N, C-alpha and C positions, 0 to 999 in steps of 0.2 A: 763896149765890153760893159757887162753887168758886174758892178762890185759889190761886196758884202763884208760886214764887220759882224764877227759871230761873238755873241756872248753867251756863256754858260754859269750856271750857279747851282753849289752844292750848300747846305745848310750848315756843316759842322766840319770842325777840322779834321775830325776822324775820316769824314767822307771824302775831305779834300785830300788826304794823304793816301786813302786806299783805292780811289778811284770810284766808290759807289755812286751812282746817279749820273756818273760823267759819260759812262759807255752808252748808256741809252740815249742821252741827249746828242752825242755825237753821231751815233746811229741814225736817229730822226733827222739830222741836219745833213747826212750824206745822202740820204734817201732824197730829201728835198733838192738839194743840188743837182744829183743825177736824175731826177724825174720831171721836176717841175720849174726848175730855173731856166730864164732865158740863156740863150747860146752866144756867145762864149761868156763866161763869168770867171771872176777871180776873188778869193778871200784876201783883202787887204790888212786884215787884222784880227786877232783873237783875244779875248779877254774872259778872266774866270774871277768870280767871288767865290769865297767862301764864307758865306753870310746867312741869316734867317732871311726869307722873303718877306718878313714883316719890317725888316730895317732898309729903309729907302736910302740911307746915307752909303752908298757902296762905292768905292774909289775905283774898282776896275769898271763897273757900269758908267761912270761918270767919264773915264777915259774913253770909252767905247762911244758914248754919246759924242763927244768932242770930236772924234774922227768921223763919225758919221755927218755931223755938222759942216765940218770943214772940207770934206771930200765928195759930199754927195751919194755916197754908198748907203745901200740899206742895212738896217740893223736886222739880224738872223738870231731868232731863238728857237730852242726845241719846241718848249711849249710857253704859254702865255705865262703860266705861274712861275716859270724860271726867271720871266722878267721882274715881276711883282706880285705879292698876294693882294693888293688894295685896288679897288677900281679906280678910286681917284688919282692915283698915281700914274696907271695906264691911260687913262682919259686924259690926263694933262699931255701925256707924252704923245699920243695921237693928235692933241690939237698942235702941237710944234710944227710948224711948215716945214722946218728944216729935217725932220726926223721921219722917214718912212719904215714902219716894222714890217716885218714878215715873219710869221710862225710856220716853223717847218710842218708840225703835226695838222695844222689848218691852211694849208699852201694857197687855197682859193679864197680865203676869208677875206671881206672887206673892212674897213673901221668900223662900220656898225655893227658887223657881225662878231667882231672881236670885243667890242663894248659889252655886247650882250650877254656874251660865254663870260666875260671878267666878271658880271654881275653875279650870274648864275653859279659860277664856281665859287665866288665870296658867301653867298648862302649857304650853299652846301658844305662848305668848310665850316661854318660856325653849326650846323646842324651836327654835323660828323664830331665836333668836338663837345658839344653837349651830350651826344650819345655815348661817347667814349667815357666821358666822366661819371654819366649814370652807370653803364656797364661795371665800371671800375668800382664804384661806390657798392653797387649790387653784390659782386665779387667779395668785397671785403666784409660785409654784413653776412655772406656764408662762409667765412673764414678762410678762402683762398689766399695762400701769400702769393703777393705780385711778384716779387722780385725774382722768382724761378722763371717767369715769362721772358725777362729780358735776358737773363743769362741763356736761354735758348736760343734766342734772338741771334746774341752775339756770337754763339757757337755756329750758328748756321752759317751768318755772314763771314767767319773766319775759315770756315769749310770751303765756301765758295772763292775766297781770295787763293786757299791753297790750290783748289783746282785751276783756276786761271793761270797761277804761276807756272804750274806743271805743264800746262797746255803751251805757254807762251816759251818755257824752256825748249820743248820739243821741236815747236816749228822754227825756233831759232837755229836748228841744224842745218836748215835750209836757206834762211833770211840773212844769218851771220856771214857765209861765204859770200852770198851775192853783194852784201853792202860792202864788205872789204875790198869785192872787185870794183867798186865804184858805181854799182848800179843804183838808179833812182828808185826812190818807194815806188811809184807806178811801174817802173819796169819789174820791181820784185813782185809787185802784187800781179801782175799780169802773169809772170813765172809761176808763181802758186796757184792760180787759176787753170794755166795749163796743165800743171801737173795734178789738176783735180783734188787739190788740199783744200779743204774746207775750213772755215773759221770755226770758233767755238760753238757758234750759232748754227753752224752748217749752210753758212750761204758764201758766197764770192767775197774774193779779198779786195780792199780798196788801199790807195796810199795812206789814208789817215790809219786803217786798220794796221797797217805795216809799223806805221810810226808808234802806235800806243806800243806793240809787242816790243819795240827798241826801248821804249821808254820803261816799260815795266821790268824788262831785265836790266836796265842800267847801261845799255850799249850806246 
């Protein structure tokens, strides 16, 4: 049986509390497991850090790697930058004979391809950083008040969360009774799909998505 250890990361405590960024990572991991993994497969551990990708001292990543080395499972991340933004860190990890890395968004990539991608991504981030600083400086020189841009982003994020909470409460009218009846997450997902109830993104339900709804409403 193919075994995986899943690692996810968000960059701030606010994102960790709200779930911003995690939904996309879990979606990509679900797609990988459903479409690209060898069968049968098993997830033997899930670890999550709420820290910047520039910080390689991450306790949950250390725990994930320890589990991988001890069990022979593969480390599965949604995207390479969720693991680290440093080429040196990724290269050292790929040189570890006891660690095999799988990236959900690049399901067929080998070590060489992942290394090249990490190097290109690092260059792109450096360019984007310089471009952003230049744009902000230009806006400042033109008298643009930059604080308002952040306020708009925060309001948009709050609106997204309110919508997600409302959708979760709505679908709980089906999930709640099924869960109380002792049905498994997979069985509930199957029932929702049979009823042609779509996820917030218009897709089919998985056990992981049912679990997220339960977590969101605190059940």
